[in-house]
C-alpha positions as CSV (number, residue, x, y, z in Angstrom):
1,M,-5.8,3.1,-13.3
2,I,-3.1,3.2,-10.5
3,R,-3.6,1.1,-7.9
4,V,-1.0,0.6,-4.5
5,D,0.8,-3.0,-4.9
6,L,2.3,-4.1,-1.4
7,D,2.5,-7.9,-1.7
8,M,6.4,-7.6,-2.7
9,M,7.4,-5.0,-0.5
10,L,5.9,-6.6,2.0
11,L,7.6,-9.9,1.4
12,K,11.0,-8.0,1.3
13,R,10.6,-6.6,4.7
14,K,9.5,-10.1,6.1
15,M,6.5,-8.1,7.2
16,S,2.8,-8.6,7.6
17,L,-0.6,-6.5,7.0
18,T,-1.6,-6.8,10.2
19,E,1.8,-5.7,11.4
20,L,1.9,-3.0,8.6
21,S,-1.8,-1.7,9.9
22,Q,-0.5,-1.0,13.2
23,K,2.6,0.6,12.4
24,V,0.7,2.7,9.8
25,G,-2.4,3.8,12.5
26,I,-4.9,2.5,10.1
27,T,-7.4,-0.7,10.4
28,L,-6.5,-3.8,8.8
29,A,-9.4,-3.5,6.7
30,N,-8.9,-0.1,5.4
31,L,-5.2,-1.9,4.6
32,S,-6.6,-4.6,2.6
33,I,-9.0,-2.0,0.6
34,L,-5.6,-0.7,-0.8
35,K,-3.9,-4.3,-0.9
36,T,-6.5,-5.7,-2.8
37,G,-6.7,-3.0,-5.4
38,K,-10.2,-2.0,-4.3
39,A,-9.3,1.4,-2.9
40,K,-10.8,4.6,-5.3
41,A,-8.1,6.9,-3.4
42,V,-5.2,7.1,-1.1
43,R,-4.4,10.1,0.7
44,L,-1.1,11.1,0.6
45,Q,-0.7,10.7,4.5
46,T,-1.6,7.1,4.2
47,L,0.6,6.9,1.6
48,D,3.2,8.8,3.1
49,A,3.0,6.2,6.4
50,I,2.9,3.4,4.3
51,C,6.3,4.5,2.7
52,E,8.1,5.2,6.5
53,A,6.7,2.1,7.7
54,L,8.1,0.2,4.8
55,D,10.8,2.0,4.0
56,C,10.5,2.6,0.3
57,Q,9.7,5.5,-1.8
58,P,6.1,5.8,-3.4
59,G,7.0,4.3,-6.6
60,D,7.8,1.5,-5.2
61,I,3.9,0.2,-4.8
62,L,2.6,2.4,-7.2
63,V,1.7,0.5,-9.7
64,R,0.3,2.1,-13.4
65,E,-1.8,-0.4,-14.9
66,D,-3.5,0.6,-18.7
67,Q,-7.1,-0.5,-19.1
68,G,-6.9,-0.6,-23.0
69,M,-8.0,2.7,-23.8
């Protein structure tokens, strides 16, 4: 499973989830779904906007978790 890990990057950038939401232009609710790992998918456009706002690469916020298969 691949999830979006925003916590560390938000901390490094000293940015709140609300600030990120405003910069990216998506709702706080949708950003929270991504942050908590409940999202089933993320659009590349959204991922690009998040990376732009956080000045990072996709690999900095995407984490692959082994599900024990």
